[in-house]
Backbone as CSV, one residue per row, in Angstrom:
resi,resn,N_x,N_y,N_z,CA_x,CA_y,CA_z,C_x,C_y,C_z
1,MET,58.415,3.751,13.547,57.270,3.917,13.425,56.916,5.500,12.723
2,GLU,55.945,5.271,11.887,55.308,6.475,11.031,54.702,7.487,11.929
3,ARG,55.359,8.819,11.664,54.441,9.877,12.547,53.397,10.393,11.815
4,ARG,52.320,10.391,12.670,50.791,10.872,11.980,50.903,12.352,11.892
5,PRO,50.139,13.024,10.918,49.822,14.371,10.999,49.286,14.954,12.172
6,PRO,49.291,16.156,12.841,48.425,16.455,13.974,47.181,16.482,14.103
7,ARG,46.482,16.399,12.920,45.168,16.113,12.702,44.773,15.287,11.653
8,GLY,43.926,14.423,11.743,43.250,13.681,10.683,42.554,12.327,11.055
9,HIS,42.208,11.595,9.919,41.085,10.280,10.171,41.685,9.504,9.048
10,ARG,41.018,8.273,9.172,41.139,7.185,8.364,39.897,6.047,8.760
11,ASN,39.764,5.406,7.495,38.869,4.168,7.839,39.807,3.044,8.099
12,VAL,39.539,2.111,8.813,40.406,0.808,9.295,39.520,-0.466,8.782
13,PRO,40.269,-1.278,8.138,39.716,-2.666,7.761,38.961,-3.377,9.312
14,HIS,37.527,-3.593,8.831,36.767,-4.399,9.937,35.922,-5.290,9.271
15,THR,35.715,-6.466,9.834,34.997,-7.704,9.168,33.365,-7.144,8.590
16,ALA,32.589,-6.641,9.376,31.398,-6.633,8.801,30.901,-5.164,8.806
17,ASP,31.384,-4.305,9.764,31.090,-2.789,9.950,31.998,-2.064,9.347
18,VAL,31.926,-0.673,9.982,32.877,0.199,9.152,33.706,0.722,10.558
19,ARG,34.768,0.917,10.615,35.775,1.043,11.824,36.398,2.561,11.177
20,ILE,36.305,3.672,12.336,37.056,4.808,12.021,37.983,5.092,12.893
21,GLU,39.105,5.755,12.923,39.937,6.446,13.722,40.344,7.908,13.409
22,ALA,40.338,8.720,14.455,40.555,10.025,14.184,41.512,10.528,15.327
23,TRP,42.104,11.738,15.005,42.966,12.367,15.925,43.106,13.578,15.732
24,ALA,43.447,14.661,16.788,43.488,15.865,16.625,44.271,16.399,18.167
25,PRO,44.810,17.568,17.926,45.529,18.162,19.194,44.572,18.354,20.494
26,ASP,43.095,18.493,20.091,42.333,18.596,21.345,41.119,17.856,21.294
27,ARG,40.311,17.629,22.236,39.041,16.787,22.106,38.115,17.198,20.871
28,GLU,37.811,18.512,21.076,36.773,18.813,19.763,37.226,18.746,18.500
29,GLY,38.508,18.770,18.183,39.017,18.725,16.745,38.969,17.291,16.636
30,CYS,39.263,16.347,17.624,39.125,14.970,17.493,37.744,14.467,16.904
31,VAL,36.627,15.035,17.751,35.206,14.751,17.358,35.045,15.315,15.921
32,ALA,35.331,16.300,15.544,35.217,16.952,14.235,35.770,16.014,13.154
33,GLU,37.094,15.446,13.273,37.727,14.474,12.427,36.695,13.044,12.511
34,ALA,36.114,12.703,13.480,35.577,11.404,13.630,34.305,11.489,12.606
35,VAL,33.677,12.743,12.686,32.491,13.165,11.680,33.124,12.974,10.282
36,ALA,34.240,13.655,10.078,34.770,13.769,8.456,35.197,12.111,8.305
37,ALA,35.585,11.231,9.000,35.907,9.967,8.762,34.649,9.158,8.573
38,MET,33.659,9.428,9.280,32.297,8.720,9.165,31.723,9.169,7.718
39,VAL,31.906,10.342,7.367,31.197,10.839,6.105,32.084,10.169,5.003
40,ASP,33.373,10.207,4.906,34.117,9.855,4.103,34.069,8.289,3.693
41,GLY,33.395,7.644,4.798,33.251,6.222,4.475,31.796,5.994,3.665
42,PHE,31.034,6.712,3.336,29.741,6.654,2.523,29.533,7.507,1.446
43,VAL,30.276,8.649,1.287,30.205,9.676,0.330,31.393,10.250,-0.207
44,ASP,31.249,10.457,-1.205,32.364,11.385,-1.968,31.729,12.781,-2.280
45,ALA,32.253,13.757,-1.660,31.960,14.912,-1.659,32.774,15.947,-2.357
46,THR,33.522,15.454,-3.066,35.105,16.253,-3.602,33.946,17.326,-4.706
47,GLY,34.491,18.589,-4.355,34.046,19.628,-5.378,32.625,20.122,-4.811
48,VAL,32.136,19.386,-3.697,30.516,19.975,-3.628,30.688,20.978,-2.727
49,ALA,29.686,22.114,-2.677,29.458,23.257,-1.819,28.676,23.074,-0.922
50,ALA,28.780,23.428,0.347,27.375,23.513,1.432,26.380,24.205,0.746
51,GLU,25.192,23.824,1.296,24.011,24.509,1.004,23.467,25.082,2.011
52,ALA,23.788,24.874,3.480,23.078,25.212,4.347,24.025,24.921,5.698
53,GLU,23.441,25.651,6.677,24.581,25.686,8.170,23.474,25.026,9.009
54,THR,23.773,24.104,9.905,22.858,23.575,11.098,23.748,23.526,12.251
55,GLU,22.895,23.630,13.423,23.733,23.422,14.654,23.077,22.237,15.437
56,HIS,23.830,21.761,16.359,23.240,20.935,17.407,23.965,21.152,18.736
57,ARG,23.321,20.901,19.866,23.988,21.158,21.310,23.902,19.735,21.789
58,VAL,24.980,19.047,22.223,25.087,17.706,22.712,25.134,18.075,24.383
59,PRO,24.258,17.323,25.192,24.230,17.651,26.551,25.472,17.135,27.238
60,PRO,25.560,17.656,28.341,27.046,17.198,29.021,27.066,15.573,29.268
61,GLY,28.268,15.155,29.356,28.493,13.761,29.668,29.742,13.511,29.522
62,ASP,30.197,12.087,29.610,31.931,11.844,29.541,32.162,11.965,28.255
63,ASP,33.436,11.993,27.837,33.976,12.185,26.597,33.390,11.306,25.708
64,ALA,33.117,10.007,25.975,32.745,8.964,24.997,31.222,9.284,24.440
65,ASP,30.482,9.813,25.685,29.015,9.773,25.442,28.986,11.057,24.263
66,LEU,29.947,12.276,24.679,29.912,13.226,23.763,30.084,12.924,22.221
67,LEU,31.256,12.057,22.007,31.500,11.584,20.666,30.380,10.860,20.120
68,VAL,29.620,9.870,20.760,28.601,8.989,20.242,27.358,9.944,19.994
69,GLY,27.419,10.923,20.798,26.006,11.741,20.755,26.195,12.924,19.480
70,VAL,27.408,13.112,19.003,27.429,13.909,17.841,27.242,12.815,16.591
71,LEU,28.063,11.624,16.640,28.006,10.923,15.644,26.563,10.172,15.538
72,ASP,25.751,10.165,16.445,24.253,9.667,16.425,23.653,10.853,15.788
73,GLU,23.820,11.869,15.933,23.079,12.923,15.446,23.327,13.076,13.868
74,VAL,24.427,12.857,13.533,24.836,12.881,12.144,23.880,11.822,11.219
75,ILE,24.108,10.634,12.045,22.986,9.389,11.435,21.801,9.747,11.402
76,PHE,21.225,10.327,12.451,19.722,11.009,12.631,19.565,12.016,11.575
77,ARG,20.270,13.049,11.268,19.870,14.127,10.335,20.216,13.328,8.918
78,LEU,21.056,12.725,8.695,20.974,11.830,7.388,19.716,11.204,7.159
79,ASP,19.297,10.261,7.911,18.054,9.597,8.023,16.840,10.226,7.978
80,THR,16.805,11.689,8.502,15.567,12.048,8.576,15.526,13.499,7.851
81,ARG,16.613,14.109,7.254,16.375,15.143,6.549,17.241,15.059,5.402
82,GLY,18.076,14.127,5.308,19.098,13.855,3.985,20.351,14.733,4.038
83,ASP,20.552,15.347,5.379,21.908,16.261,5.349,23.196,15.389,5.535
84,VAL,24.046,15.856,4.768,25.390,15.404,4.831,26.395,16.437,5.142
85,PRO,27.008,16.011,6.374,28.015,17.221,6.679,29.110,17.230,5.769
86,LEU,29.619,18.457,5.478,30.735,18.801,4.833,31.996,19.185,5.580
87,GLU,31.552,20.069,6.507,32.544,20.461,7.441,31.869,20.633,8.944
88,THR,32.694,20.469,9.893,32.306,20.200,11.085,33.123,20.970,12.273
89,GLU,32.355,21.922,12.964,33.267,22.631,13.857,32.376,22.430,15.259
90,VAL,33.310,22.226,15.895,32.915,21.642,17.638,33.454,22.775,18.627
91,ARG,32.645,23.024,19.402,33.162,23.959,20.540,32.781,23.332,21.834
92,PRO,33.437,23.524,22.766,33.067,23.130,24.492,31.833,24.001,24.500
93,ALA,30.730,23.529,25.343,29.587,24.142,25.601,29.867,24.783,27.232
94,GLU,29.654,25.860,27.749,29.647,26.144,29.193,29.214,25.083,30.064
95,ASP,28.239,24.249,29.682,27.826,23.373,30.715,28.434,21.797,30.773
96,GLY,29.627,21.918,29.872,30.087,20.731,29.853,29.950,19.633,28.561
97,GLY,28.754,20.240,27.736,28.407,19.643,26.801,29.254,20.256,25.470
98,LEU,28.763,19.851,24.353,29.384,20.337,23.143,28.442,21.367,22.263
99,LEU,28.876,22.105,21.541,28.152,22.912,20.516,28.747,22.467,19.293
100,VAL,27.870,22.124,18.191,28.483,21.565,17.006,27.641,22.480,15.765
101,ARG,28.442,22.777,14.897,27.930,23.317,13.550,28.413,22.807,12.637
102,TRP,27.571,22.352,11.480,27.773,21.767,10.525,27.404,22.562,9.164
103,GLN,28.476,22.560,8.215,28.223,23.047,6.841,27.780,21.633,6.264
104,VAL,26.231,21.666,5.621,25.581,20.385,5.088,25.086,20.803,3.639
105,VAL,25.030,19.377,2.972,24.350,19.568,1.720,23.568,18.405,1.611
106,GLY,22.687,18.369,0.850,21.477,17.137,0.776,22.138,15.982,0.277
107,ALA,21.933,14.781,0.450,22.568,13.429,0.228,22.437,13.375,-1.466
108,ASP,21.432,13.972,-2.148,21.272,13.745,-3.411,22.579,14.714,-4.195
109,ALA,23.278,15.443,-3.661,24.292,16.100,-4.169,25.663,15.616,-4.138
110,VAL,25.838,14.396,-3.297,27.152,13.858,-3.284,27.019,12.229,-3.912
111,GLU,28.012,11.839,-4.084,28.251,10.446,-4.644,28.277,9.238,-3.690
112,ALA,27.371,8.460,-3.422,27.401,7.252,-2.657,28.791,6.448,-3.211
113,VAL,29.309,6.240,-1.992,30.651,5.378,-2.339,30.664,4.151,-1.014
114,GLY,29.717,4.162,-0.253,29.848,2.928,0.600,28.353,2.829,1.280
115,ALA,28.497,1.890,2.210,27.170,1.834,3.171,26.846,2.820,3.976
116,VAL,25.782,3.220,4.334,25.344,4.398,4.950,25.319,3.908,6.641
117,PRO,26.135,4.466,7.477,25.817,3.981,8.812,24.510,3.859,9.606
118,LYS,24.263,3.193,10.220,22.747,2.979,10.946,22.945,3.273,12.360
119,ALA,24.109,3.025,13.045,24.361,3.253,14.438,25.652,3.216,14.760
120,VAL,26.224,3.934,16.021,27.351,3.758,16.567,27.365,2.669,17.441
121,SER,28.362,1.767,17.300,28.528,0.602,18.461,29.434,1.171,19.537
122,LEU,28.925,0.768,20.690,29.599,1.048,21.918,30.842,-0.016,22.080
123,HIS,30.730,-1.078,21.308,31.729,-2.238,21.477,33.263,-1.433,20.926
124,GLU,34.115,-1.780,21.992,35.601,-1.371,21.423,36.013,0.114,21.132
125,LEU,34.735,0.888,21.792,34.808,2.379,21.742,35.975,3.134,22.239
126,ARG,36.817,3.672,21.551,37.813,4.549,22.570,37.939,5.887,22.018
127,PHE,38.132,6.755,23.016,38.185,8.229,22.957,38.719,8.820,24.098
128,GLY,39.903,9.583,23.931,40.394,10.232,25.108,41.882,10.640,24.689
129,PRO,42.704,11.317,25.463,43.928,11.618,25.303,44.861,10.827,25.156
130,ASP,45.840,11.171,24.290,47.195,10.151,23.827,48.302,11.086,23.962
131,GLU,49.215,10.514,23.704,50.477,11.174,23.571,50.917,12.240,22.655
132,ALA,49.968,12.420,21.653,50.084,13.723,20.638,48.880,14.279,20.674
133,GLY,47.755,14.284,21.707,46.546,14.979,21.693,45.174,14.228,22.069
134,TRP,44.335,14.012,21.095,43.230,13.240,21.444,43.049,12.158,20.310
135,SER,42.687,10.901,20.488,42.269,10.299,19.374,41.137,9.236,19.806
136,CYS,40.474,8.828,18.750,39.287,7.892,18.985,39.481,6.734,17.907
137,ALA,38.498,5.722,18.320,38.244,4.607,17.299,36.742,4.148,17.572
138,VAL,36.354,4.240,16.320,34.681,3.842,16.653,34.111,2.829,15.585
139,THR,33.621,1.971,15.939,33.088,1.118,14.985,31.551,1.450,14.760
140,LEU,31.119,1.477,13.348,29.798,1.924,12.986,29.025,0.811,12.386
141,ASP,27.934,0.587,12.727,27.138,-0.261,12.379,26.412,0.162,10.836
142,VAL,26.559,-0.664,9.852,26.043,-0.197,8.530,25.196,-1.285,8.113
């Protein structure tokens, strides 16, 4: 079996939608990698510099709800503001939620390479600790 790097993400084949997998040593790193996987599925931001920084607080919930909350917010901000996150930093909040900071750019500054996600599917959602840290698998409706 091939060893995976300690942190990363990938898109995996799926019949009609987009399926992403992400992993990291800790929960917050895995959420950040999931955002990167989602963004990599619909834009190429190679060589693009961030234009702004934005923050979001996800209220407390179970781990899967926190992941979905972050990914839903990315979709919402893309749809309403045209913000595409280039870098994501996730920290735990004192109340059990998450604090998310994005370095963003306008959608017009990146090249579209795939369908933009419209929603996060709860079907076959997986997020939790594994033998190497944390991992997740998420289906995105496009």
